[in-house]
N, C-alpha and C positions, 0 to 999 in steps of 0.2 A: 484504620487507614483503608480506603478502598482504592485499589490500583487497577486501572484499566490498560489494556493493551489493544491499540489499534490494528486491525488486520493486515491492511496493505502495506507492503514493503517492510513489515516488522516480522510478520508471519508468512504471508502470502506474496509470491512474485508476481503481482498483477500486472506490472508494466511489461514484462517480457511476455506473459501470456496474451495481453492485448495486442502486442505487435505480431506475435505469432499468428493469432487468429486472424488479424487484419491481412496478414501476408497470405494466408491460406485461401481467403474468400475475395479479396478485393485486388491488392497489388503487393508484390514481394518486396517488402522494406526491411527484412531482417538483417541482412548484412550491413545496411546504413545504420540501423539501431545499434548493432554491436559496435560501430565505429564512432558513435555520436552520443556523448552523455546528455541526458535531459537536464535542462536548467530550470524549468518550472513545470507545474503540473498541468498547464494548458495542453491538453493533448491534440487539439487541432493545430495549434501552433507548431507543436513537436512533429507532428505528421507532415506539416508544410515544409519544415527544415529537412526532414528525411526524403521528401520528394525532390527538394532542390539537390541534395547529394546524389540521388539516384539519377536525376536527369543530367548531372555532369558527366557521369560515367556514359549515359545513353548518347550524349552529344559526341563524346570521343569516338563511338563507334558508328555514328551517323544513323542512329535508330530513332524511332518515333518517340516524342517526349510523353511522359505520363502527367495526368492532372489530378490534383488532390480532389477526393471524392466528397469529404465533408465540408460543406459549405457553412454550416452553422452547428450550434449546440444541439438542436433537434436532430440533425443527421447523426450526430455523434451518440446521443441518447438512444435513438431508434437501434443502432447496432449493439450498444452495450446492453440494453434492457429489453430489447424484443427479439432481434435476429440471432444474438449468439451469447446470451447471458450464462447458460450452462458451461459452454466451452471456455469462456473468459473467467468466469468466477468460480466455477466448479473444478475445472481441469487444470488449473494453475499448479505448479510447483511450490513447494515451501521455498522460502527465500535462502534458507540453507538447509541442508539434508538433515542436520541434528538440532534444528531450531526448537523443536517440541520438548526435546530432552531438556534443554536449558530452561525453557518456560516451566515445565513441570517441577524441576528442581527448585527454581525461584518460588513457585507457588508453595511448595512443600516447606521451604526455609521460612517464608514468610509466615506461614500459619504456626510451625513449630516455635518460632520466636514470639508469637502472639503480636505481630507487627500490623497484620491486617490479612486482607483476601484479595484474591485476584479475579478479574473477569475480562472476557474478551468483548470489546465494544466495537460494533460495526456500523458505520453510517451508509445505509444502502437502501435501494428502492426496488420495488416491482419484483421481477423474476430473478434479480441479482440475489434475493435473500435465499431462495432455494438452491441457487448455485452455491453461495457461501456455505450453507449447511451440508451440502454434499462435501465440499472441501474440508469443512471442520471435521466430518466424519471420518476421515481418512487419516487423521493425524495421530491417533494414540494419546489423545489429550487426556489429562486427570483434572482439568479445569472444570469446576462445578457450574459455573455461572456464564451464560452468554447473552448479550443484550443488543438488539437492533434498534438503532435510533433514526430519527428523521433529520436531525440537524446537528451541527457541531456543538451548539449550545446546550443542546439536550444530552450530548455525549459528555460534556464537562459537568453538567448538573449530576451525573450518575457516578462520578469518580472524584477522588482527592488528587490522585496522581494520574497522569496519562503519558504512557509510553508510545510514541508515535514517530513517524518519519514525514508526516503530511505537514506542510508549511502552514496551511490554512488552519489546521487544527492547533499548531504551536501558537500562531499569532493571536488566536481567540481565548487564550488562556485568561481565566479570571485571576485577579491578584491574589485571592486566598487559596490558590491551587498550585500544584508543582507539575512541571513538565520535564520529561525525559526524551531527549531527542537522538533517535537512531540516524547517524549522519549518512547523508547521501549527497549526490552532486547538485540536488535541486533545493537543499534546506541549509546549505553551508552559512548563508548569511542571516538565518534566522535564530534569534536568541532562545535560549532554553535554560532551565535551571540546572540541568545535567546533560551531558553530551556523552554517548557511548557509540563506538563503531560497530560492535556486534552485541548481540543480546547476552552472551556469556559473560560480559563485563558487569551486568547489573547486580549480582551478588556482591561485588566488591564495593558497590556505591549505595546499597540500599540504606545504610545509616544515614547517609547524607540526605536521602529522601525524606526519612522519617524525622 
């Protein structure tokens, strides 16, 4: 059994770091981020919501309103992959301080019980790859395999089971594969074979996967 772990929001706190970096270089929306759960992974839409929240506060004080800076996906991608890829993808924190401890234990248990092997699977492009490699280098990981793919279909082709928080990856699951959803505010309504709230629950449910 080939078990893949998707990086963002399972291992890496991508969304928080994206907003921190945006707040540092463009407009400070971090307080609004902390107050506003994200309901889907459309980052432009989410930023627009944060701007609305920010402008409500500015109106109360009679200040000058802010305007969203990303008009389309090209603007977003320029920021992600050209202007700040290392800071966004490389400087992110782990989603939980002890996440790699649980992943290493899961990998060891999987191999000891001869149930399969684990790999980290990352769907990223351009300079985000080097940023992700830097992030991975800091984790103290004992995982032997890492794979960078270009599409979600390619991601699923390389695994039998995918552990992910990404709703797009969950929705594209082939019928002959298994999905493990790490529950978040933006994937609550997406179906999965197994749902966990934290990674340390995975050892209790591994037999259900197999």
